[in-house]
N, C-alpha and C positions, 0 to 999 in steps of 0.2 A: 351604551350603544347596543341596540337589540335589533333583531331581524327574525324573519320566519324562514328557517332553513328548509330546503327541499328534503324529502325523505332520503336518508343516507348522506345528506350533504353536510355542510360545516356546522360545527358547534358555534354558537354565537355568544356575544356578550363579553363582559370583563373576564369571566372565568376562562373562556377560550383563549383570550389574549394572554392571560397569566400563565396558562398551561404551556402555551407555545414558548414564551420567554423563559420559563423555568427549564423546559426541555433543552433549549439552546445552551443555557448556562451550565447544565449538568454534563455536557459533552466536553471531553478533554482533547480529543484528536480532531485535527482540522477537517478531514473528510466526513467524520460523523457530524460535526457542526454544520458543514455545508448541506448535507442531506437533511438535517433537521430543519434548517432554515427554509429550504425549498418545500419540504412537505408541509411545514407549518403555514407558509404563505399560501400555498395552493388550497389548503383546507379552510383557512380563515377567510379568504376572499372568494372561495367557491369557484375556482377556475378549473378548466379542463386540463390545462398544461401549465407547468412552472419549470423554470430553469435558472441556474446561477452559474456564471462564468468568472473564474479568477484569471486576470490577464497575465501574460508573460511579457517579456521585454522584446519580443520578436514579432509582434503583430498577430499573435495567436492567443491561445488560452492554455495556461498551465493545468487548470482543472476545469471541468465542465460537468455539472450535475443536473440531471433532469428528473422530473416526477410527472407521471401520467403517460409515459411512453414505455412500452415493454422492452426488455433486453434485446429481443429479436428485432424490433423496430429500430432501436438505437444502433444495432449492428448494421442494419441495411442502410441507414442514413449515411454512414461512412465517416470520413475524418472529421475532427472537431472543426467548428466554424472558425473563420478568421475575424479579426476586429474590423468590421466594415458596416456600413449602413446604420441601422438602428442600434446594433450592438456597440458600434464605435461611439455613437451619440451618448449612450448611457455611461460609457467609460470616461468620456472627455467633456461632458457638459454637466453642470451642477444639478439641474432640476430633473423631475420625472418626465417620462415620455408616455403620454396617454393618447391612444389613437382609436378612432371608431373602427378603422379597418387598416391594418398594417400593410396590406397589399396595395393600397392606394396612395401610400406615402411615397414621395419622390425619392426617398433614400432607400426604399425597398429594392433589393437586388435579386429576389427569388430565393429558392431553397432546393435541395436535392429532391429527386423524384419520390423517394420513400418518406420524405418529411410529411408529417400530418398537416392538413390545411388549417390555417389560423386566420382569424379576422380581428376582433377587438383585442387590444393589447395595452398592457400597463407595465412600464419598466422603471427601475430606480437604481441609482448607484449606491453602493455600500461604501461609505467613506470613514476614514479615521483621520480627522483633520483635513489636510490637503491631499492625503494619499487615497487613491481609489483602490480599495481592496478587492472589489468584485462588482458585478452588475447582476441584478435579479430582475426577472421579468415573468409575467403571467399572460396567458392568452385564452380566449374563448370563455368569457364569464358565463356561468350558468345562470339562467333567469327563470323565475317562476312564470307559469303561463299568464300572458297578458301583462307582465311586468316590463319595466324598462330594460333595454338591452345594453350591454357594455358596462365597463367599469365606472364607478361613481366617484364623487369627491370623497365620500366616506371611505371607499376602498383605497384611494390614493393616500389619504391620511393614515390609514391603518398600515399600509405598506411602508410608509415613511417611518412610522414608529418601529415597525419590525426591522427595517434596515438599520436604524440607529443601534438597536440592541444586537443585531447581527454583527455589526462592526466590533462591538465590545467582545462578544463571544468568540469571534474569529481571531481577534488580536490575542485574547487570553489563550486560545488553543495553540496558536503559533508559538507564543512564549513558553507554554508547557512543553511542546515538542522539542523546541530548541534546548530548553533546560535539561530535558531528559536525555537528548542526544549528547549534550556536553557531559552530563554525569556519567553516562556509559563510556564515553571516550576517556574520561579522566580515570575511571576505574580500570579500564583495560590497560592504560599506561602504567598504573601502579602495579598491576599484576605482572605486566611484562618485565618491569624492573625487578620485582621480587623473584620471578622465575629465572631471569638471567643471573642474578646474584647467587641463588641457591644452587642452580645446576652448575654454574661455573666453579663454585667451591667444591662441589662433589667431584666434578670431572678433574679438577686439579689434584685432588687427593688421590683419585684413581690412578692418574698418570704417575705420580710419585711412588705410590705403592707398587704399581706394576714394574716400574724401573728397578725398585729395590729387589723385588722378587727375581727379576731377570739376572741381576748381579749376583744373587745368592744361589742360583740353581746349581752351579758346579761345586762351590766350596762349602756350602751349608744347606743341603736339600731340605732339612727339617725346618729351618727358618724360612726358606723360600716357600715351603708349603703353607706356613702360617701367614706369610704376606699375601699369598694367593687367596687364602680364605678371607683375609681382610678386603681384598679386591672384590670378591663376591659379595661381601656384606655391604661395601660402599655402593656397588652397582645396584643392589636391592633397594638401598635407601634412596638413591637417585631415581629409580623407577617409581618408588612410592611418592616422592615429591612431584615428579612429573604428572602422575595420575591425579594427585590432589590439585595441582595447578590446572589441569585440563577440566576437572570437575568444576573448579571455581570459575573457569572461563566459559562454562555453559552460559549462553545468553541469559542475562538476569531477567529480561522480560519474559522468557519462557516460564520461569518459576513464578513470576509475579502475575502475568496476564494469561498464560497459556498460549498454545500454538496459534490458534485462529487470530487472536488480537495482535500477537507479535508479527505474524506474517502480514496481516492487514496494514499495520503501521509501516513495516519495511517497504511494502509495495507503494504506499502513499508517498513515502520519502523519495523513492525512485521516480515516481510519477511527476513530482515537482522538479526533480533534478535533471530530467532528460526530456528531449523533444518528443520521443515516442510516448504514446498514451499507454500507461500501465494500469491494468485493472485487476481487481481481486473479487472473487465470489466464493461463497461457502454454503454448503448444503448439508445440514444435519450432522456435522462432525462433532463428536464428543471428545473428551479428554483421552489422550493416548498415553501409554507408558512413556516415562521421561526419555528413555533412549530413542524411542521411535519419534517423538516430537522433535528432538534435536536433529535426528537424521533427516527428517522431512524438511525442517527449516534450512539445514545446510545445503541439501540438494536444490531447494527452491532458490537459495541465494546464488549458487553456482550457475544454475540454469538461467536465472535472470541476468547475471553478469555476462554470460555468453551471448544472450539475446540482445542486450543493449550495446555490447561492445562490437559484436561481429555480424549480426544479422542484417543491419541497416533497414529494419522494418519500422513501420510507424505505429504498430500496435503490439503489445505483449499482454496476453491474458493469463492470469494465474487463477486456478480453481482448486478447491478442496472439497471432495464429496465423500460421503459416508458409504461404505460397502454394506451389503446385507448382513454380514457377520460381525459388524462393529469395527472394522478397520477403516482405512481412509485411502483415497486415491488423489495424488497431487498431479496436476497437469500444468505445464508452462508452455504456452503456444505463442509463437511469434509469426508475424506476417512477412518475415524477411526473405533473404535470398536463398536460404536453405543450403544444404551441402550433401555430398555423397558420403555416408558413413564409412563405406569400404575404402574410399580414397583417403579419408582422414586416418584410418588405421594403418594403411600402407605407407602413408607419408610420415608416420610417427607423431602426428599431432592429435592429441586426444581431446582437447577442449574441455578438460575436466571430466570426461565421460568415465574414465577408469575410477576416479575418486568417487563420483556419484554412484557407480555400480557397487563399489566396495561399501559405501555407506548403506545402500539398500540391502545388500547381502548380509551386512553385519547385524541387522535388526530383523532378519527373516523376511525381508520384502523382495521386490523385484523392480528393475528399472528397464524401460524400453525407450528407444529413440526412433522416431519416425521423421525422416527428412529427405527431400529431393531438391536438387537445384531448381530455384525459382518457385518452390512450393512451400517455403517456410519450414519451421521445425516444431515438433511436439516432443517434449520430454515428459514421460509419465512414470510415476513411482507409486507402487501400491504397497502398503504395510498392513499386517494382519490385525493390529489392535491387541488388546490385552484381555 
């Protein structure tokens, strides 16, 4: 299959198809697979826009990935679309949806004011057996001057091939993530049991030795002193074991994948699990000292927990950017109801703010909280780097 691509347009032929399929198969995380599918489809079919939606069980989309639209455009478009019109047809009907002008289809229900204008349209379900994993669609086929307009039979055949392989890649990525989450949970359970056993034994020994020392204080001070020295030694051992356990409890993914990949995976898991749309962006952040990476991750987790549990917002945006001196700035921004930080302090409710500030201070960083009732909340943490 060959074609004459426009300058800067798609690569053509078997090599281009092979490159796209290999790119999908190499991705292990679901969100990366989705982005690769969308980018590959848009390039191969030479379309202006491409998108892929993963349905949820509530008439909406658990994930929705676009290509060809800037982040600012996407922000202005607003909430994720619902399963209606053409999108619903792609999810609930077996075949492709190819339209000369989507705006003239009776199922078309319009789009938000900031949405780009689209005409010719090609959509396809991504299926694994009877299960619809996603729906992919492209709009505004680019055409050579004087050439035919709109998507062709060849485009439809190519998108069908891509969708079949996308189903395999997406299924594999989901299995990988579930396996990894199960392994992490299993390891944490093992460590918790070990920590409980070790510390319980040490605390029991401490208690008995302290009781013995108390009984000997009056009648045998010298032996009481020896027992107290033993208490000190046992306490030091317990502290060492606790430190070792905490070190081992450092998120395994941080050591394996680094902060950026670990945070991206965490955000993607939350995005699937909650109705709020949770996003992650990263700009130029390099590896940080281990203590700083762990502190940033823990603060991000705490801030995300607060946003998803308390804010009632429909969007949570997590960003990580590099500072000019090699450090990093974490921001967790939600669109929720916000709060008055002064009232929270007076009421004795900290929402984890004390813990987050302690973590920032502990690595030489700083944490700021910006929030007002009705205006959402921004948690910002800056660390200096190494």
